[in-house]
N, C-alpha and C positions, 0 to 999 in steps of 0.2 A: 810133500815129498822132499822139498829142499831142506826143511827143518830136520828131518830124520837123516838125510844125507849129510848135512853139516855136523850133526852129532856123531854120526858114524865115523866120518873123516877125522874129527877131533879126537875121538877115542883111539883110533888107529895111530894117529900122529903122536899122541901122548905116550902110548906103549912103545912105539918105535923109538922115540927120542929118550925114553927113560927105561932102558932094559933092566938095570939093576933094581929099580923100584918095582917094576912089574914082577920080576922073579921073587923079590922079597914078599910082596903082597900076596902072591899066589901061595908061597910056602907058608906064610903066616896064617892065611885064611884056612888052610888045610891042616893046621897043626892043633895040638891040644891046648895051645895058649890062646886061641881065638875063642872067646866066650859068647854066650847068648846075649849078654849085655852089649858087647861090641857089635854083634849082628843087628841088634835093635837100633843102635846108633847109626849104623850103616843104612838101615832101612829109613830112619828118620831123615838122613841127609839125601836119600834118593826119592823122598816123598814127592817133591815137585815134579820130577821126571816121570814118576809112576802115575801121578795125577794127570799129567799131560797125556800120557799114553791111554789111560782109562777114559778120559774125555774124548779122545779121538776114536776109541772103540765105540763109545756110547753114541757118537755122532755118525758112525758108519764109515769113518775114514780109514780105519785099521781093522783087519780081520778080528773076529770075535774069539780070540784065543787067550788063555791066561797070560798075564803080563810077563811071568817068568819064562814062558815059552817064546814070546816075542823077543825078549831080551836075549835069550840064547840064540835065536835065529838071526839076530842082527849084531849085537855088540860083542857076543862071544866070538863071532866070526872075525870081527876087527882085531880082537885080542890075539886069536890064534894066527891070523895072517901076519900080524906084526911080529910075533915070536918067530915064525918061519922066516920072515924077511931078515930079522936080526941074526938068526943062525945061518944065514946065507943059503937056506934051502930053496928060496925063491927070490926073484928080483922083481920089484914092482915100481914102475914109473908112475908119474902123476896121472897120466891118461888112463892107465890100467886101474889105478886106485879109484878114479872117478867112476869108471865103468862098473867096478865091483860094488862100490857104494850104491850106485843106482840100482843095480840088480838085487842086491841084498835088501835094500829098503823097499823096493817095489814088491818083494815077496810077502810083505806083511800088510801092504795096502789093500783095502777092500775094493 
């Protein structure tokens, strides 16, 4: 749990602290300029994280869902909350973020 919580918090903090990069990356990935080769490179860079997730599924530590679903249930939440916080739609203190990270990560644990 702590490993996933730490990853979740780091993802949230990155996006919150780098709003311009976050917006750019989202726009770029959803544009016609983002190619299949770039997606393959992204997948190559994410291979270690995906391998960790698959190993945890195989060991029965994480629910047996496709990794893309688990990613969406966890890390996409971090991204979206950071964007809402940046836009001042919500205000999140450290204690609240810690609680959210625990709840989100526990949702995928077996």
